[in-house]
N, C-alpha and C positions, 0 to 999 in steps of 0.2 A: 730235116724236120723243120717245120715252121714254128718258131718259138713265140710268135705273136698271136697264136690262137687263143681266143677267149670263148668260154662257153656261152651259149645264148642266154640272154637276160629275160627272165620270165616275170619279173616284178620283185618287189621287196619281200624278204622273208620276215621282216618285222611286222608285228600286228599293228593295225591302225589304232590311233588314240581313241577312236570310238569304242574299240573292244574294252579298253581299260575303263572308260567312262560308263559303259553298260554294266560292267562288273561292280564298279563302285556304287552306282545308283541302285543296283539290285541288293547289295549289302545294306545300304541305307534304308531300303524299303523293309527289309527284315528287322533291322534294329529299331525302326520307328513304328512297328506294327501295333503298338498300343495307342497310337493316335489315329485319327480318322483320315485326315487329309493327306498327311505327309507320305504314307506308304503308297497311296494311289498316285500321287505326284511323282515320287521317286521311281516307282515301278513303271509308270508310263514313259518316263524319261529313259529308263534302262532299256525298255523295249524299243524306243525310238533310236537310241544309240546303237543297239544291236542291229537294227534294220539298216542304219547308215553304214555300219561296218560290213554288212553283207553285200551292199551295193558294190563295194570295191572288189569283193571276192565271191565266187559262187558258193562254196561251202562256208557255213558259218564258222568263223575262227573260234579257237578254244575259249578265250576269256569272254567273248560275246555270247557263246552258248551257255556258259555258266552264269553270265549276267541275265540272260533271259530266264533261266531257271530260278535264280534268286529273286528276280523281280516278280515273277508269277507267284512264288511262295509268299513273298511279302504282301502282295495284294490279297491273296486268298486268306492268309493269316489275319490280316486286318479285318476283312469282312466277317470271318468266323468270330473273332473277338467282339466285334460290334453287335452281331446278331445275338450272341450269347449274353452280352450285357443287357440288351433290350428284353430278352426273354426272362432273365433273372431279376430284373429291376423291380417288378411288382411284388415278387415274393420277398425281396430284401426290404422293401419299404414297409411291409407288414410287420417286420421285426422291430420292436420298439428301440432296442439298443442300436441297431443300424440307423434307424431314422433319427435318433438323437445325435449320433455322430455325424450323419449327413447334414442335419440342420446346423450343427456347430461349425462344420467346415464351410458350408455355404454362407453362414453369417460372417466368418472371417474374410471370405472373398468379396462379398457384396454388401455387407452391412446389415442385412436382414436375413431371417431364416427362410428356408425353402417353403415351409408351411405358410409364412406370412405373405410371401410372393403369390402363392396360389390363392390365398384368401383375398388379396387385393384384386385379383383377376376373376374372382367369383367361381373358383374351381374347388370342389370338395374332394380332396384326395381320398378320404376314407370311403366315400361313396364309389369312387372309381375303382378302388382296390377290392371292394366287395365283389365286383364282376369277375375278378381273376381268382 
């Protein structure tokens, strides 16, 4: 018997670092879903890293496929939260308690209330809210 026999080498069994990067970016996309820009950035990076991991292997490796899923979920969740906020904002601004709290928070951040900012720019918020 030949003791020097080695099985053929088909490539590394270890996953590419791109697989882990895709998973990490997908998780960050979900965790940052309440912001607007970050989940889209992290989700796109996750999809890019998954694509780069696939270039090395034909089937998508495990962490990369989970990364693609989490990236897509993060992007979709961010879009749904953003659209929901835009749809509910006019109704919330009609509520005097919410509007007072919103103005107080805006004043802490910028030094003037949101209503003052709109008045400076010639926008009548009450007239706009009547349409909704």
